[in-house]
N, C-alpha and C positions, 0 to 999 in steps of 0.2 A: 603359513598362509599370508599372502599379501594383505596388508591393512585395507579393509573395505573402503575406508575413506579415500585412500589413494586411488584405488581402481575406479571408483565411481566418479571422482573428480576428473580423472583422466578421460572417462567416457563423455562427460558433459562438456568439456572444453573443445573449442574449434570443431563444431559438428560437421562441417563440410570437408574437413580433411579426413580421408578414409581412415578407418580404425587401425589399419596396419601401419600407419605412420606413427612413430613413437610419440608419446604424450609426456606431459610434465617435464618440459625442457629436454626431451630426449632420454629421460631416465626410466620411462615405463613403456613396455612393449607388450602388446596383446598378440600371442601366437595364434594368428587367425588361420584356421584350416581352409583349404581350398573351397570346401562346401559352403563356407560363410561368405566368400567373396561374391560381389555382384558380377553379372555377366560380363561387364566390361573388363574387370581385372582378373577373372578366373584363369584365363589362358596364361597369365604371367605369374602365377602363384609362387613358383620356386624362385624366380628372379626377385620377386618382391621380398621374400624371406631373406635372401642373401643380401639385398641392398639395405633393408631397414632393420633387420633383427639382430645385428651383430654387437652393437655397443651399449645397449640399454642395460642398466644395473638390475632392473626388475623385469622378469618375463612372467606373463600370466598365461598358462596353458588353457586351452578351451576344448571341451569335449564335443563330439559330434552330437547334434540334436536334431529332432524332427522339425523341419522348417515350418513356421506358422504361416497361415494364410493371411497375408497383409493386403489383400486386394482392397479392403475397405479404406485403407490409408491413402489410396490414390485420389480420394476426394480433396486432399490437400496437396497441391503441387509441391514436388520435392524442393524446389528453390523459390517458391512463391511466398506470399505472406501467410501467417497463421494468426488467428484471433480467437480468443475464448468467447467473444461476443457472437461469433458466427455459428449459426445452428449446425451446419454440416461439420464444421471443425470441432464443435463440442462433442458431437457423436463419435467422431474418429478418436478424439482424445480420450473419451470415456472407455472405448474398447481397448485402446492401447494401455491405459492405466490398469484396466482389469487384467490384461495379459501379464503385465509386470507384477501385479499383486499376487497372482495365482502361482508364481514360481515358488518352489518348495523351500529354497534357502538362498543366501547371497550368491553362492557359486552358480546356481541355476539362473538366477536373475542376471548375473554378469554375462553368462553365455547368451541368454535371450536378448539382452540389451545390445550386445556386440552385433548379433545377427541383424537386429532391427535397424540399428543406427544408420547404416549407409544406404538404407532403402526408403526412408521416410523423410518428411520435411524436418529440417534442423530444429527450429524453435518448437515444433510439435513434439519431437523426441525429447528435448530438454524439459519441456513442461510436463509431459506424461511421466518421464522417469523421476523428475524432482518430486512430483506429487506422490508417486508410489514410494519413493525412498522415505519421505516424511511420514507416511502412514503405515509402513510396515514396522513391526516390532523389532525385527532383526537388523534394520538399516536406519532406524529413526535418528541415530546420532551422526549419520553421515553429514558432513558440512556441505550444504547446498551453496554453490558459488552464487554470488549476486549476478543479476542480469548484466550489470556493467562489465563484469569479467567475461560473460558469455557472448554478449552482443553489444559492445561499446558503441556500435554505429547508431543505436537507438537514442543515444544521449549526447553525442559529440558532433561538433561541426566537422563535416567530411573532409575539410581542408587539412585537418590534423593528421589524417591517416597516411598520406604520402610522406609527410615529414617523419612520422614514426617508423615507417618502413625504411626510409633512407637512413635514419639514425641506427636502426637495428641491423641493417645490412652492412654498413660501413664502419661502425664504431664498436669496439669491444664493450662488453657489458659494464665493466667498472667505470668506463669513461662516458657512458651515454648521458646526454642531457635530457631534461624533462621538456616536453613540448607543451606550450600553453594552449589551453582551450579557451577561446575568446568568450566573453560574456555578451549576452544580448545581441546575438548575431542574426536574429530572425527578422528584425524590422528596425527602422530608424526611430528617433525620438519624436518624429512628427505623428506617430501612431500612439494615441493615448494609452491603449492597452499594453503597450510595451513597457510602461512603468512597472508592470507586475511580472515582466518576463523573468527576472531573477528568481521569483517565487515559483511560477508555473513550470519553468524549465529546470528547476533545481534537480540535480541528479538524485539526491536522497529522497525527495518527495515522490518522484516517479518510481524509484525502487520500492518504496513503501507500498504503493498501490499495487505493483506487480506481485510483491511477496504476500500481501494480504490475500489476494485472489488465489495464490498457491495453497495457502492454509485453508481457505474457505472456497473451494471450487463450487460453482453453481450446478454443474452437471458432472456425472461420474457415478461409479459404484456407490450404492446407498451408504455403505459403511464409512465412506470418506466425506460424503455430503452431509449426512445427518449428525450434526454437532449441536451441542446445547446452545440454544438461543442464537443460532447462526443468522436467522432473518433479522433479529433485533440488532445484531452486530453489523449487518450490512447497512441498516438504517443509521446506526450511531456513528460508525466510522466515517461515513460520507457526510453526515450532518455536522460532525466536528470539523471535517475538512472544509465544508462550506463556511462555517462560522469563522474559522481561521482566515480563509481567503477574503471574506468580507471585511474583517478587521484590518487585514493588510491593505485592502483597497482604501479604507478610510485614511490610513497612515500615508498613503500616496496621493491624497486629494481626489480619490475616485469614489463614485457612489456605489451603493450595494448592487450586486448582480441582479439583473432583470431576468426572471425565470422565463425559459423558453417553453411556454405552454400552448401557444398558437402555432400549430405545425404548418400553417399556410402563410405565415408572415415571412418577409425577407429577413435574413440574418446580416446585420450591418458589419459585424466583426469578421474581419478576414484573418487568415492565418497561413503563412508561408513557412513550413517547418524547416526546410533546408537540411534535412537528414536523409541519408541514402542507405537502403538495405544492402549489406555486403553480399547477401546470398544470391541476388539476381542483378545487382547494380542499378535497381530502380529507386528513384526518389519517392518519398511519400508525397502524394499530390497536394497542391495548395487549394485553399478555399478563398475565392475572391470576395470582395465586399458585396453585400446585398444579394447573395445567392439565395434561392428558395428551394425547398425540398420538392422532390417528385416521388411518385411511387417507385419502389425498388423492384426491378424486374431483372435481377441478375440470375437468369435461368441456369447458366453454366456453373455458377458458384452456389446454386441452391439457396440464394437469399431472395425471397419474394415477399414483400410486405408493402401494403399500401398506407397512405396517410389516413384513409378511412379506417383501416385496421387499428392504427395507433389511437385514433379518436374514440373508436368503439371500446377498446380495452380500457382507456382512461375513464370513460363514462361508466363502465361496469365496475371498475374499482371504486369510483366515487359513490356509486349506488351502494356497494357493499359497506363502505365506511358510514354513509349516512343512515343506512338501515341497521347498522350495528352487527351485521353478520355477513359472512361470505357463503356462497353456494358451492358445496363440494362436488366432486365428480360423481358421487353417488346420490346427488340431489338432497344432501343433508344440510341443515343450517349450522354453520360453524361460527359461534359468537366471537366478536372482535372487541367488544367493550369490556375488556378485562385485562389482567396483567400480561397474559400471553398473546393478546391481540396484535401487538406491534410485531411480534415474532412471526406470526402467521402472515401479516401484511407484508413484512419484509421479503418473505419467500414468494409471495404473489407478485409483488412489484418487480423484484429482480428477475423473477421467473426462474427460480432454481427448481430442481426436480422435486422439492418438498412443497411446491405450490399445491393448494388443495384442489385446484381445478385449472390446470394449464390450458386446456382447450377453450375454456370460457373467458378466463382473464388474460390469456395471451402471454406475450413475451415483451412487455413494455420497455423495461430498462435496457435490456440487451439490444433490442431492435432500434431503440433510440440512438444508441451508439452506431449501429449499422447504417441507418438511414441518413444520419449526419455524416458518417464516414465515407459514404459513397455519393455525397451530394453533387460532386463534380462529374460523375459518370454513372447515373442510376441504372441504366440498362446495358452497361458494358459495351457500348458502341465503340469506345476508344481503348478498350482493353486495359483500363487503368485499375490499379488496386485500391484498397481503402486508404483514407487519410489517417492521420495520427489518432483522431478521436475514435477510430474503429479498431484500435489496438490497445489493450490494457497496459502494455509496457510504455506507451507514449501518450496516452489519452490526456493526461493532466497538463500537458504542454499547451493545449489549445484552449483559448478563452471560451469556446462554445461548450466544453466539458462542464464548466461551472454554471453556465446558463441551463444546461440540461439537468444537472444535479440540483440546481435550485428548484426546478420544477418537481423533481423527485422528492426533495425534502418538503416542499409545500404539500404534497400528497400525504406524507406522514403527519404533518402538522394538522391537516384536516381531521385525521383520526385522533390525534392527541387532544385536540380541543373539545372532544366529546367526553373525555374522562373528567371525573370530578377533581377539583383542586385538592392538593394535599391538606389534610387536617392538621391541627395543632399537635395531635398525638403522633402523627407520622413524622413531623418535623422536629419536635422537641426531644431533648435528652435530659430527663429530670436530674437535678442535682449536679449537672456538669456545665460549667461556664467557661467560655473563652475570654480571658481577661485582656490579652494583648496579642497582636499579630504583626510581626515585622519581617521585612525582607531586606537582606543585606548582601552585598558582594562578598565573596570569600577572600577578603583582603583587609589587612589591618587598618583600622580607623576609617573604613569606607562609610559614607553617609548612609543613613537608613532610608529605605524605600526609594532608592534611585538605582535603576538597572541600566546596563550599557550594552549596545550592539555595535557591530562593525563588520567589515568585510574580512574574510579569512581566505588565504590561499593554501590549498591542500594538494596532496599528490596521490595519484592512483596508478596502479600497474594495469595496463591494458594489453599486455603481451599475450595472455591466454585467450584473448578474444579475436585475434587476427588470423583467420584461416590462411594457411600457406605463408604465414609471416615468418620473420626471423625468430630463432630460439632466444629465450632469455627474457628479462624484464624490459618492458617498454613503458616508461613513465610519462604521465601527462599531469599538468597542474591545472586546477580550476579554482575559480573564486566563488564563494558562497557567503550568505549571511551567517553571522555567528553572534553569540552573546557571551559576556563574561560570566563565569560560574558564580552562582549565588546560593544562599540558604534561606530557608524559612525558619523563623523562631516564633514558636507559639507557646503562650503560657495558658495553661488550663487548670482550673480549680475544680477538684472533685469534692463536692460538698457532702457526699454520702459518707457513711462511716466505714465503708469497705472498698476493696479494689473493684474498679469497673474496667471493662474493655470497650473501646470506641473505635470508630472508623473516621479518620481525618480525611476530609474531601476539600481539595483546593482547586478553585476556578479563578479565571480572570475574564473581564469583559470590557468593552469600550464604554467610556462615559459619554462620548460625543460622536457625531457622524463626520463626514468629510468636510463639512462646512463649520464645524465647531459647535453645532447645535446639540443640546443635551438630549440624549435618547430617552424616551419614556420606557418604563420597565417592560412593557409588552414587547418592545423591539429589542431591548438589551438582553432580555431573558433568552431569546433565540440565539444570541451571539455569545453566550457564556461558554468558555472553553475550559475543559478539564485539564489541569496541569499535573495532578497527583492524587493518589488515593492509597492509604495505607492504614494498617491496624496498630493501635497503641494500647498499652496497659496503663491505666491511670490509678496511681496510688491515692489514698485519701489525702486531701489537702492540695497544696500547690505542685504542679508538674510543669517542667519546661521541656518542650519537644523541639529538637533541631533536626531539620531534614534538608539534605543537599538537593540542588536542582537536578543533578545527574542520577538521582535515585528514582526519578519519575516513573510512575506506573503506566505512563502513556508512551514514553520514548525509549529508544535504544541508542547507545553511544556511537560516536563516529566510527570506531573500529568495527562495530557490528554492521553499520550501514555500508561502509566502503571497503572494508578489509584493511588490515594494517599492512602498509607497504613493506615494512621490514620483514614481515612474516610471509609475504605473498609468494616467495620463491621456495618455501619449505613444502615438502610433500606430506609431512606429518606435523601436526601441531594441535594437541588436544585442546588448547585454549580457544581454538576456533570452531569447535564442534558445538554450535549453538543454533538456536532459532533466530532468524533475522527479521521477525515480524514486529513492527513498531514504528511509531512516528520518529523521524530523525531528530536527535537531540539538538542539533544546531539550529533547527527550526522551531524550537519550543516556544520562543517569544516572538512577538511581532517586531518589525524593524524600528518602530517609533519614529522620531524625527530629531534633527539637530538641536532644536530648542527643548525637546522632550514632550512626549504626549502622556497625559495622565490616564491610567486605567484603574478600574476597580478590581482589587484582588480580594477574593472571598474565601473564608475558611469556615468549615462546619465540622463539628464532631458529632456523629450520629451513633446511635446505640447499636453496638456490635451484636447484641442478642437478637435484634431485628434484621441485621444485615447478613448474618452468618449463613453460609451455605455449607461449606466444609472447610476445615482449616488447611492452610497451605503456607509454604515458606517462599516469600517473594525473592529470596536470595538464591533459590534453587534455579538451575538452568531452565530457561524458557518461560519463567514465571514473571519476569520483571515488567513486561509491557502488556500486562493482562487486561488493562482497561480497553484496549483496542483489539487485542488478539485472543483473549480468553486464556485458558490453560489447556495444555495438550492432554487429551484423553480424560478430561475432568469437566465438571460443571463450571459455569461461569461463577467467579468467586464473590458475587455480591447479589443478594436477593432483591435489592431495589431495582427499579427501572433504570436503564442506562440513561445518564444525564441527570438523574435525581440530584438535587431538588428542583432543577430548572426545566424539566421536560414537559411539565404540565402548565396549563393556563392558570392564572391567578385572578381573584376578584378585582373588579374595576377600581376598588378603593386603594389598591396598591399601585402607586404611581412611580415608585423608585425602588432601587435595590435596598436602600436603608429602610423604607417602609416594610419591605419583605422580611428583613432580618430583625426589626425592632422588637417583636414579641418574644424572640428566642435568644436566651443567653448563651446557647451553644453555637451561635453564629457570630461572625464579625467581618466587617469590611474595612479594608485599608487602601487608601489611594497610593498608587505607585507610579512614578514617572519613568518612562523608558526613553533614553537618549541614544541617538544614532551618531556615530562618528564615521565620516566618509574617508576612512583610512583602511588600507589593506595590510593585514598582519599575517605573516607566514606561520603556518602551524609548526610548532616546535618539533 
């Protein structure tokens, strides 16, 4: 039997090339029966077999099947845009996922996917099949290609593609040069927000956002949506993204993001994305400076939402928070002022199918993306599609994404401030003391507590994403921020007479704002970023813990974010059968500055007996980025609230991070300077 990884990767790539065209650089051929062919190609069935089916090394025979009724999928145009924020698109995707999940085995799934593939929207097909593959027990180890491989047009200056096609058509594979993707091509330096373009438009950051929503779909069959603490994860992943973005703004002399909470105010930030969808040749529309929202009346698209709706849903959510309970669909009071309240609130705000009352609390988060994404054409007068913020694969490119999510985060903070501050018992770990905490580059004689960042030029293969493009690898280079690898060295004294287990929690936060003014703890606390979390066994007496930065529980390595170029042409490679959910490791640290910016690095060892949910091995596949992505088919591996110990308000007497840590010997703060070198280094 053909390796299932090979066949499904073949089905996912180049979705607008008909399935009868060989996949995997011409090595994989689906023997498509005439009954599978669309009306356009069915008259040519025999000729197509003779033309395309002769040279492939691997042929996959397909049985005759009962054709499914796909009329519901017509709600998403075959070559139009697809967005998981779009209510009608969510419904179609949910039905398609269900169709794929109910197939009895991988062979039946292959046959159904082949039949469906050439009849529905390409990104819709890729999304639904990817979600199904990840959630079926018999296909869970199939390597899901990154969206960069599937639709590079979402992340790359369109001027690159003609050059790639020229290179691929005229030059043999071994001699092809890599085409450079320019940096910061969306605006000039006269636009202040462009200082953050390298961060917002980073390919890895946008792939992270796309993949997280694959793992945690808001709508779909209940068995794939209902995951442990998914609402809290929605809150925490986006909260940490906002903290990182605000820290990056400080490093670039920019103030914190202003929340977009008044839906009737003009939006001064413009965005001209300059990316083109290959499926229909349409560019993502721009948003001009100082545009204002209007009621959405996209009747043809099934997106109808008013500003008054958005305001009403916000008011009702605030009322639930302030009252300490939400009203369920069955008119029951559901308490929020407890450990599970943030999870309930996350599902209400995002408006997943787990919301306790979707009719009453509405669809705030998703429709925020919609109403902003259609700001240029709210009633479809000009037949324009949604802008980048209306598409989860591209939303993080736009400055307004962060204004919207600052508002979403402020909603969660309103809830968090109602909870009592952590007690000394909840923060202390008796008889365990952190004696020292140092950070050092993985380099002989490197100075302590100085980290380095720089530009790195990396290479990716975009060949599998170009429909009707030349066979073989098509390489492109891009430049992104990177840091020199480093390690934490933590000395911990276990004063108890026996062995203890602890959880090491490492965070960092800004000491000052963009003007160099010291941040009070009430502001710094919201900007504390989790870098790592792991379990240790502490022997009686002195213990030295060394942990590398690339072992982070938050991030995944470069190869997992972008795929290894050397392996990208292989049809089988077990090393790449992994989950790709996690923050990109090259973005683990902020950029810093040439003179160096000093940050507070915080370490805490908490009592594992209070943290433990169930044991797991972080070295096992898909467990490494568990802070953001949880564990597949298991409970979230930390009983504490996400963001602990910084997720709750503290008494007014605590004015600084040192005030916060002073009573607790199991915590320590170390100042670390991050220096940026404006040099481009090629990836080895």
